C-alpha positions as a printed Julia matrix, in Angstrom:
258×3 Matrix{Float64}:
  18.29  -11.93  -24.35
  15.9    -8.86  -24.61
  12.3    -9.59  -23.27
   9.63   -9.35  -25.98
   6.88   -6.67  -25.67
   4.29   -9.33  -24.38
   6.78  -11.03  -21.94
   5.93  -11.32  -18.31
   9.31   -9.2   -17.67
   8.18   -6.65  -20.15
   4.74   -6.39  -18.62
   6.19   -6.17  -15.19
   8.62   -3.2   -16.04
   5.76   -1.41  -17.64
   3.63   -1.8   -14.41
   6.29   -0.29  -12.46
   7.2     2.51  -14.84
   3.49    3.27  -14.7
   3.53    3.65  -10.77
   6.37    5.95  -11.1
   4.65    8.13  -13.74
   1.76    8.41  -11.37
   3.82    9.38   -8.53
   5.71   11.95  -10.59
   2.28   13.44  -11.98
   1.09   13.64   -8.2
   4.43   15.5    -7.38
   3.96   17.78  -10.3
   0.52   18.46   -9.44
   1.44   19.47   -5.78
   4.19   21.72   -6.94
   1.91   23.56   -9.24
  -0.57   24.14   -6.32
   2.1    25.54   -4.14
   3.39   27.82   -6.85
   7.0    29.27   -7.1
   7.6    30.96   -3.64
  10.72   32.99   -4.77
   9.87   36.27   -6.38
  11.26   37.08   -9.96
  14.52   38.66   -9.99
  15.43   42.02  -11.68
  14.59   42.03  -15.25
  12.61   38.81  -15.08
   9.81   38.51  -17.37
   6.33   39.5   -15.99
   4.22   36.38  -14.81
   1.46   35.13  -16.79
  -1.94   36.54  -15.85
  -3.68   34.65  -13.07
  -6.07   31.89  -14.1
  -9.79   32.45  -14.16
 -11.79   31.83  -11.03
 -13.04   28.68  -12.58
  -9.64   27.18  -13.38
  -8.35   28.36   -9.98
 -11.08   26.48   -8.33
 -10.38   23.34  -10.1
  -6.61   23.54   -9.36
  -7.38   23.9    -5.61
  -9.21   20.62   -5.36
  -7.67   18.27   -2.87
  -5.65   15.45   -4.65
  -6.95   12.05   -4.65
  -5.07    8.8    -4.52
  -3.95    7.8    -8.14
  -5.56    4.47   -9.19
  -8.35    4.57   -6.97
 -11.95    5.01   -8.36
 -14.89    6.8    -6.58
 -16.22    3.69   -5.18
 -12.92    2.52   -3.53
 -12.11    6.11   -2.51
 -15.24    6.3    -0.51
 -14.24    3.22    1.39
 -11.54    5.28    3.22
 -12.84    6.96    6.38
 -13.01   10.83    6.6
 -10.67   10.75    9.68
  -8.07    8.49    8.0
  -4.91   10.27    7.1
  -2.65    7.43    6.13
  -3.32    4.89    3.41
  -1.04    1.95    2.15
  -2.22    1.43   -1.29
  -1.38   -1.97   -2.73
  -2.06   -2.29   -6.47
  -1.93   -5.73   -8.35
  -1.16   -6.17  -11.81
  -4.24   -8.41  -12.57
  -6.63  -10.47  -10.57
  -4.51  -13.78  -11.01
  -1.09  -12.05  -10.53
   0.99  -12.0    -7.45
   3.07   -8.99   -8.46
   2.1    -5.86   -7.03
   3.33   -2.32   -5.95
   2.73   -0.4    -2.74
   3.03    3.34   -1.83
   2.16    4.92    1.49
   0.0     8.02    1.19
  -0.94   10.53    3.57
  -3.72   13.01    3.54
  -2.87   16.91    3.9
  -5.68   18.96    5.52
  -5.87   21.23    2.24
  -3.68   19.57   -0.62
  -5.39   16.03   -0.22
  -3.61   12.95   -0.51
   0.23   13.01   -1.3
   2.69   10.09   -1.56
   4.69    9.6     1.58
   7.04    6.96    0.25
   8.61    5.64   -2.96
   6.88    3.0    -4.86
   7.71   -0.28   -3.2
   7.8    -3.6    -4.97
   5.49   -6.1    -3.32
   3.93   -9.41   -3.62
   0.45  -10.8    -2.86
  -1.36  -14.12   -2.67
   0.22  -16.69   -4.82
  -2.87  -17.11   -7.1
  -3.82  -13.54   -7.16
  -6.76  -11.74   -5.5
 -10.28  -12.55   -4.23
 -13.3   -10.48   -3.45
 -14.54  -13.43   -1.4
 -11.33  -15.0     0.33
 -11.66  -18.2     1.97
  -9.15  -20.33    3.8
  -6.58  -21.88    1.55
  -7.35  -20.19   -1.7
  -4.04  -18.61   -1.76
  -5.57  -15.1    -2.88
  -5.41  -12.02   -1.08
  -8.58  -10.39   -0.09
  -9.76   -7.24   -1.99
 -10.74   -4.22    0.08
  -9.88   -1.5     2.55
  -8.91   -2.6     5.97
  -7.7    -0.69    9.06
  -4.19   -1.31   10.32
  -4.19   -1.27   14.24
  -1.5    -3.95   15.6
   2.0    -4.91   14.69
   4.59   -7.7    15.91
   7.37   -9.81   14.89
  10.24  -12.14   15.85
  12.57   -9.06   16.36
  12.38   -6.14   18.51
  10.15   -3.18   17.84
  11.97   -1.05   15.22
  10.26    2.03   16.37
   6.35    2.02   15.52
   3.59    3.77   17.26
   1.45    0.61   16.8
   0.97   -1.66   19.63
   3.92   -4.2    19.08
   3.82   -7.99   20.08
   7.16   -9.59   20.01
   7.28  -13.29   20.37
   9.18  -16.36   19.09
   5.91  -17.47   17.59
   6.77  -15.34   14.37
   9.45  -17.74   13.64
   9.12  -19.23   10.34
  11.04  -21.85    8.28
  10.55  -23.98    5.25
  10.36  -23.03    1.54
   7.54  -21.17   -0.48
   5.81  -21.95   -3.71
   8.65  -20.98   -5.79
  11.48  -22.71   -3.82
  12.39  -19.57   -1.86
  13.11  -19.89    1.86
  10.54  -18.36    4.17
  12.86  -17.71    7.15
  12.72  -14.12    8.6
   9.52  -13.2     6.79
   7.66  -12.69   10.04
  10.48  -10.9    11.63
   8.12   -7.77   11.31
   4.42   -7.88   10.59
   1.37   -5.69   10.7
  -1.98   -7.17   10.93
  -4.49   -6.5     8.15
  -7.9    -6.29    9.86
  -9.51   -8.67    7.63
 -11.49  -11.37    9.57
  -9.88  -10.48   12.93
 -10.51   -8.35   16.15
  -8.67   -5.09   16.17
  -6.69   -4.66   19.14
  -5.32   -7.95   19.57
  -1.92   -9.38   18.8
  -1.46  -10.43   14.93
  -1.22  -13.84   16.07
  -4.52  -13.99   17.78
  -6.8   -16.66   15.95
 -10.17  -14.88   16.59
 -12.13  -15.18   13.41
 -15.64  -12.99   13.46
 -16.64  -14.25   10.2
 -15.58  -17.78   10.93
 -12.6   -19.89   10.23
 -13.99  -20.65    6.7
 -13.13  -17.07    5.64
  -9.53  -17.4     6.35
  -7.59  -14.77    8.36
  -4.01  -14.21    9.48
  -3.56  -11.66    6.48
  -0.51   -9.59    7.31
   1.95   -7.14    5.77
   5.27   -8.83    6.21
   8.63   -9.17    4.94
   8.68  -10.59    1.43
  10.43  -13.76    0.54
  10.71  -13.27   -3.27
   7.51  -15.05   -4.34
   3.68  -14.96   -3.9
   2.1   -15.52   -0.42
  -0.8   -17.43    0.96
  -2.66  -14.37    1.17
  -0.65  -11.73    2.72
   1.23   -8.74    1.21
   5.21   -9.01    1.31
   7.52   -5.99    1.21
  11.27   -5.86    1.14
  12.72   -5.84    4.62
  13.96   -2.12    4.67
  10.56   -0.98    3.39
   8.85   -3.02    6.11
  10.82   -1.22    8.67
  10.06    1.97    7.07
   6.4     1.29    6.96
   6.6     0.4    10.63
   8.32    3.58   11.66
   5.85    5.7     9.62
   2.44    4.42   10.76
   0.82    6.52   13.4
  -2.09    5.41   15.51
  -3.69    8.81   15.53
  -3.59    8.9    11.64
  -6.06    5.88   11.69
  -4.07    4.05    9.04
  -5.78    1.75    6.44
  -4.59   -0.48    3.67
  -6.32   -0.47    0.27
  -5.46   -3.61   -1.59
  -6.4    -5.41   -4.88
  -5.87   -5.58   -8.45
  -5.86   -2.34  -10.63
  -9.1    -2.99  -12.45
 -11.09   -3.39   -9.09
  -9.37   -0.56   -7.23
 -10.12    1.84  -10.24
 -13.98    1.47   -9.73
């Protein structure tokens, strides 16, 4: 049975098609900046006249991250060169997409990964996350520490391997949670950077929650973390570089567009 235009399946497909279109546009813009480095062959038509100085100046502006408005973009530090951008469908949805971006010195932000399917808090997002609300916090947070039940897959981040990351039981939609914490990256929300992801220190107090991680997804909404497919989680860990001062920018599309 084909989904109707207003069905969740149809909206979800449109959501990810839109993400792919953003990446395609970003790549096309980068290609237009770099230009054709191969000279025209014999008999080729003469190239068009060069653009006016005003147009050329616009074309050379460093690229921004698609989907992020000026207020959100300003929360990314000037020295940060990697940003995992997680954009949710809506404030109450637990379906999102994630893309890792890297900042080039002259070209600006460029996608360093494909569009990854992801899941966020079971009840969506919150600008004031509290313990047990089953929503992911909105904002920009540093990524400084990693860990998991399995051995380090090759990350530059400090990695804490421990059986404490063993998880069992079933999640909200009945899916098994086993293996979700085989690899994790701590999101520096209400935690002390530089400590293991399992550390219980809460600078804002326990009421404001904590233990927000990027981890292996189990197919449904989370308690506030971001879940990625297993292979994408390993790809992320291997890509993150301490010297790049990586951050995660996360929230629903309308909030991040501000």
